C-alpha positions in Angstrom: 100.3 75.1 85.4 101.3 78.7 85.5 98.6 81.2 84.5 100.7 84.2 83.3 104.4 84.5 83.5 105.3 87.8 85.0 108.5 89.9 85.0 109.9 90.5 88.5 109.1 94.2 88.4 105.5 93.6 87.3 105.1 91.0 90.0 106.5 93.3 92.6 104.0 96.0 91.7 101.1 93.6 91.6 102.0 92.2 95.0 102.1 95.6 96.6 98.7 96.5 95.1 97.4 93.2 96.5 98.6 94.2 100.0 96.9 97.6 99.7 93.6 95.9 98.7 93.9 93.7 101.8 94.2 96.8 104.0 97.8 96.1 105.2 99.5 99.0 107.1 101.5 101.4 105.0 104.6 100.7 107.0 104.2 97.0 106.3 103.7 97.6 102.6 106.8 99.8 102.6 108.9 97.1 104.3 107.7 94.4 101.9 108.4 96.6 99.0 111.9 97.5 100.1 112.8 93.8 101.0 111.6 92.5 97.7 113.2 95.3 95.6 116.5 94.2 97.2 115.8 90.6 96.1 114.8 91.7 92.6 118.0 93.8 92.2 120.0 90.7 93.3 118.2 88.4 90.9 118.6 90.8 88.0 122.4 90.6 88.5 122.0 86.8 88.1 120.2 87.5 84.8 116.9 86.4 86.3 114.1 88.8 85.2 111.0 86.6 85.4 109.3 85.0 88.4 109.4 81.5 86.9 113.2 81.7 86.6 113.8 82.1 90.4 115.0 78.9 92.1 115.6 77.9 95.7 119.4 78.2 95.0 118.9 81.8 94.0 117.1 82.5 97.2 119.8 80.8 99.2 122.4 82.8 97.4 120.5 86.0 98.3 120.4 84.8 101.9 124.1 84.3 102.0 124.6 87.7 100.3 122.8 89.3 103.2 125.0 87.5 105.7 128.1 88.7 104.0 126.7 92.3 104.0 126.5 92.0 107.8 122.7 92.1 108.1 121.5 90.8 111.5 119.8 87.5 111.7 116.6 89.3 112.7 116.7 91.5 109.6 117.4 88.5 107.4 114.5 86.6 108.9 112.2 89.5 108.2 113.3 89.6 104.6 112.7 85.9 104.3 109.2 86.4 105.6 108.7 89.0 102.8 110.1 86.6 100.2 107.9 83.7 101.4 104.7 85.8 101.4 105.6 87.1 97.9 106.1 83.7 96.4 103.1 82.2 98.1 101.1 85.0 96.5 102.6 84.2 93.1 101.8 80.5 93.6 98.2 81.1 94.7 97.7 83.4 91.7 99.2 80.6 89.5 102.0 82.9 88.1 104.4 80.1 89.1 103.8 76.3 89.3 106.3 75.7 92.1 107.2 77.8 95.1 111.0 78.1 95.4 110.8 79.7 98.9 109.2 76.7 100.7 112.6 75.2 101.7 114.1 78.6 102.5 114.9 78.6 106.3 115.1 81.3 108.8 118.4 82.0 110.6 118.3 81.5 114.4 118.4 84.5 116.6 117.6 85.4 120.2 114.3 87.3 120.7 115.0 89.9 123.3 112.2 90.6 125.8 110.5 94.0 125.7 112.4 96.9 127.3 110.6 98.2 130.3 111.6 101.5 132.0 112.4 101.3 135.7 111.0 103.7 138.3 114.2 105.6 138.3 114.4 105.8 134.5 110.8 107.1 134.3 111.5 109.8 136.9 114.7 110.8 135.1 112.8 111.1 131.8 110.1 113.2 133.4 112.7 115.5 134.9 114.7 116.3 131.7 111.6 117.1 129.7 109.5 118.9 132.4 110.1 122.3 130.8 109.0 121.1 127.4 105.3 120.8 127.8 104.7 119.2 124.4 107.2 116.4 124.9 106.1 116.0 128.5 102.5 115.5 127.4 103.6 113.1 124.7 105.6 111.0 127.1 102.8 110.9 129.7 100.3 109.8 127.0 102.6 107.0 126.0 103.2 105.8 129.5 99.7 106.4 130.8 97.7 104.9 127.9 100.1 102.7 126.0 99.1 104.1 122.6 101.2 103.5 119.5 103.4 106.3 118.0 101.3 106.4 114.9 98.1 106.8 116.9 99.6 109.6 118.9 100.8 111.5 115.8 97.2 111.3 114.4 95.4 112.5 117.5 93.1 115.4 116.9 92.0 118.1 119.3 88.5 116.7 119.5 89.8 113.2 120.4 90.6 114.3 124.0 87.4 114.0 126.1 86.9 114.7 129.8 88.1 111.3 131.0 88.9 109.4 127.9 90.9 109.4 124.6 89.4 108.5 121.3 91.8 106.5 119.0 90.6 106.8 115.5 90.6 103.8 113.1 93.9 103.8 111.2 94.8 101.4 108.4 94.4 97.9 109.9 93.7 99.1 113.5 90.0 99.7 114.5 88.9 102.7 116.6 88.8 102.4 120.4 88.2 104.5 123.4 90.6 104.4 126.3 90.6 106.0 129.8 92.6 109.0 130.7 94.0 109.2 134.2 94.9 112.3 136.2 98.5 112.5 135.0 97.6 112.2 131.3 94.8 114.8 131.6 97.0 117.3 133.5 99.9 117.0 131.1 97.6 117.4 128.1 95.9 120.4 129.6 99.3 122.0 130.3 100.4 121.5 126.7 97.1 122.9 125.3 97.6 126.1 127.3 100.7 126.9 125.4 99.9 125.1 122.1 100.6 127.5 119.1 97.5 129.1 117.6 96.8 127.2 114.5 93.9 125.9 112.3 95.4 122.5 112.4 93.1 119.8 113.7 96.0 117.8 115.1 96.8 117.8 118.8 100.5 117.9 118.6 102.0 120.4 116.2 105.2 122.3 115.5 105.8 126.0 116.3 104.7 126.8 112.8 101.4 125.0 113.2 102.3 121.9 111.1 101.6 118.3 112.4 104.4 116.9 114.6 105.5 114.0 112.3 106.3 110.5 113.5 110.0 110.7 112.5 110.3 114.0 114.4 108.7 112.6 117.5 111.1 109.7 117.4 114.2 111.9 117.0 113.1 114.3 119.7 112.4 111.6 122.2 115.7 109.9 121.4 117.4 113.1 122.4 115.6 113.2 125.7 116.3 109.6 126.3 120.0 110.5 126.0 119.7 113.5 128.2 118.0 111.3 130.9 120.9 108.8 130.6 118.5 106.0 129.5 120.3 103.5 127.3 119.0 101.0 124.7 115.5 102.4 124.7 113.1 103.2 121.8 109.8 105.1 121.7 107.8 101.8 121.6 109.4 100.8 124.9 107.2 103.4 126.5 104.2 101.3 125.3 105.9 98.2 126.7 106.3 99.9 130.0 102.6 100.7 130.2 101.6 97.2 129.5 104.1 95.5 131.9 103.2 97.8 134.8 99.4 97.5 134.2 99.7 93.7 134.3 102.0 93.9 137.3 99.5 96.0 139.1 96.8 93.4 138.5 94.8 95.0 135.7 92.9 92.2 133.9 94.7 90.8 130.8 91.6 91.3 128.6 91.3 95.0 129.7 95.0 95.7 129.0 94.6 94.0 125.6 91.6 96.1 124.8 93.2 99.4 125.9 96.3 98.8 123.9 94.5 97.7 120.8 96.1 94.3 120.5 94.4 92.2 117.9 95.2 89.0 119.7 95.1 88.3 123.4 98.2 86.1 123.0 100.2 89.3 122.2 99.4 90.7 125.6 100.0 87.3 127.3 103.6 87.4 126.2 104.2 90.2 128.8 103.1 87.9 131.6 106.4 85.9 131.3 108.3 89.1 131.3 106.9 90.3 134.6 107.4 86.9 136.1 111.0 86.5 135.1 112.2 90.1 135.4 112.5 92.4 138.3 110.0 94.9 137.0 109.2 97.2 139.9 105.7 97.4 141.0 104.6 101.0 141.1 101.8 103.2 139.8 103.0 105.4 137.0 100.6 108.2 137.9 102.0 108.6 141.5 105.6 109.2 140.4 
């Protein structure tokens, strides 16, 4: 029996508060919020304003609507994950007696393997940004440590030690300490020698001394990818490249998992199939 019948808007707000209490990452909460708001807008057009009014047919109609709007199967699948998690929450909290999302199925789509830069692509990327010490240091840290873009953006000056890098706890990710090799240390030192004078505690800043934001890091690196002639590559592929080449070089799986901050060893294990099936070149990034 349902506990309290909620309106869709109230349920949406309560669910996001629940995710925050659980310590989910802000990007995850933002994605859930956006996906569910799209569903709510659709349901309101169907004159459905309460959570107990939503049926499986309504959810299937929303799924078909997304197809007609040319959303990719992967995007639709992600939205379905959001919907299922939302209605599971409502059911557990007894705001609904039946879960209409149980029978909602995911569209099939091909999961593409991680993109790994080749030796030639890595050299080309290094060459085009060599005169930009800040970007060169950023690229080296990505490729030599495998850190996430959010972790790099939040690096502080005191996080760089003599031979290691301190990654602070952030949202759902715990803190960790990872080794810095010669290439990473040298590029960081070169950047620090020309870093604008600022009271900012952050390592990477703009010319005006403000933190170098994630979105600006992405857009700047995308420009350099284009200049280097590297196609179909994203910032996170630099992390993929680090992982793949570390495993290819024989670094223990458990160590790579620890360095990269994977919560599950199975996440790192997925790269083993990649390096077995692909022609990832065996080389040491530092020696390029």
